[in-house]
N, C-alpha and C positions, 0 to 999 in steps of 0.2 A: 837430360833434363835434371837440374838439380832439386833436391827437396828443398824447400823455404821453410820447413818447419812449422808451418801453418796448421790448425787444429785437426781439419778433415781433408786435408790434402790427399793422402794416400787414398782414403775412401773414394774421393772425388774419381782419382785416376782409375781406380777400380771398375766404376761404374762407367767410365767412358771408353775402357778397353773393351768393354762389353758392348757398347753401343755404336761405336763409331769405327768406320775402316781407318787403316793404317796412316793413310794420307791426312785424313781429317784429324786424328788423334795428333799426329804431329804438328799440324796447322795450331791445334788450341795450345800445345806444349809451347810453341813458338810465341804465339799470343801471350800467353802468361809469361813467358819470360822477359817479352817486351814491355808490357804493363809493368810488371815487377821494377824494370830498369829506370823508370821514371815516376815511380807511385809518390815519391816524396815531393816532386815537382808539381803533382796533381793535387796534392793534399788529400790522399786517401792513403788508408791503412793497408799494411802488406797483406792482413787476412782478405780485405775488400778485393786487391788487386789480383793475389790468387784464385780467389773464389769466382771473381768475374771472368778472367781469364781462361781458366780452365772450364767453367760450364756454358759459357756463351753459346755455344755450338752443339749442346748436349742432344738436341732434337734434329740436329742438321741432317742426319742420316735416315730418319722416320720416312717411308715412302707415301707419296702423296695423299694417298686415300687413308692411310692411316692417321697422317698429320691432320687432316681436315677432321677427322673421327673425334682425334683429342683435342681439337680447337672446339669443336661442338659440345664436347663432357665438359671442357673448361670453361665455357659460356664465350668464348672469343667467336666473334662475328667479322673481324676485320681480316683482310688478307687471305680471305677462305681459298681464292684462286691463283693466290700468289705464294706457292711455298717457299721460293726465295727470301720472303719476308715474313711469311707464317711461321717458320721455326723459331724465330725471336719471341713471340707473343707465348707460343705452345711451351718453349724451352723454359720460358720463367715460372710459367704455371707448372709445369713439372718440378722445377726447383722447389717450388714453394710447397706442393703438395706431397710430392714423392720423397724428396730430398731434405725436407723442413728447413730449407734455407728461410731465414727471418728479416735479414737486413734489406728493408725495402729500396735501399739504394744500389745494391746490387741486382736485385731481381729486375728494378727497373732499367739498369744498364744492360742486361739480357735481353729484356722485352724488347728495347728500341735499338739495339747495336747494329743492326743495317741503316735505319733510317734517321737516327737523330730524332730530337723532340725538342719543344720549346720547354725553357724551365728545367733542363737538364740536369741532374747532379754532377758531379766531378767525376765519380766514378763511370757513369756512362760516358761522359767526354773522353776519359782515358782508355775506355774499352774500345769505345770508337777509332781513337789515334791507332790503338795498336793493333786491332784486326786489320785496319789499311795497311799498317807500316810495318809488320813483322816480316824477318827476313826472309822468308820463304817465299813471299809475294813476288812476282816475275816484272811488276811495272816498277821503272825507275822513279816514280814518284814516292815509293816506298821508302828507299834510300834516301831521298830527299828529306822525307818527314822525319826521318831517325835523326838525320843530321842537324834538322832545324831543332828537334828537342835539345840535342846537346848544345846549341850554338845560341839559339834565340829564346827557348822556353817553351812552357805549355801552351800560354795564350795564342801565340803565334801559329804555334803547330796546330791547334784545333782548328785556328782559321784555314789554313794551308788544306787540311785534310778534307774539312767539309766542303770547302769551294770547288777542291779537284774532284771529289767524289762526285758532287753534284753536277758538275759540268760534263763529266763523263757519262753519268747517268743520262742527263738531259739529251746528249746526242744521240743515245741509243735506245733509250725506253723512255716511257711516259714517267715524269718526277712525281715521287710520292708528295702529296701536300706535308706531312711531317717533316720532311727532308728540306723542303722549300723554308718552311717556317724556321727550322732550326739555324739554318744559314744566317736568315734574316735576325735571329735572337742573339746568336753568336757576336755580332756586331756591337750588340749594346753591353751584354754580359762579360765579354772579354775583349775590351778595346785594347788597340795596340797602337 
C-alpha cells in the first residue's frame, strides 16, 4: 500500500496493526486505496479519504462483549445486539476520544459506513462505495461499482451500491431503517 503522505497516516496504520487481524488490515488498506482513487470525484480531500478508509473498521475485531461494553461507555444504545453494525458507531467514538479525530464528516462516515444515513456527507457516501467495491471483495458487483465509478461517476455509483447492498440485505436479513431511508434520500440528493 502506498503512503499517500497524509498527516497521521503512519500513526493510524500502527494502531490498526495492533488491533486488526491481517485479513481485516488488508481490507482497510484496499478500501483506502479505492476511496483515494476517486476522492476528487466525490469532492473530498485526500486527508479525509485516507483517514476514513483506514479507520472505518478500527473496532471490527473487538469481541462482542467488549464492543457492547465500549458502546455503553460511549453512550451508544443503538445496535447493541448487532456487532456487524455496532462496530461503526463504536469505531467513530473510539476515533474521536482515543485518536483525537475532529473532522465530523470523517467521524460520521465511520459511524454509518455499514448502513448509510439520510443527509450524509460526501465522505460517508464515498466510504460506503469504497467499502462495498474494494478489489478484495469477492462479489461481482464490487467490480461493477468500480467500473461504474470510472465510466459514469459518483452519483450513479452511489445509487448502484446503495440499491445493490440494500436489495441483498433485504433478501437475507431485516433491513436497517437507516439503510432504507438512505436509499430514498439518494434519489433526491444524487439525481441521475
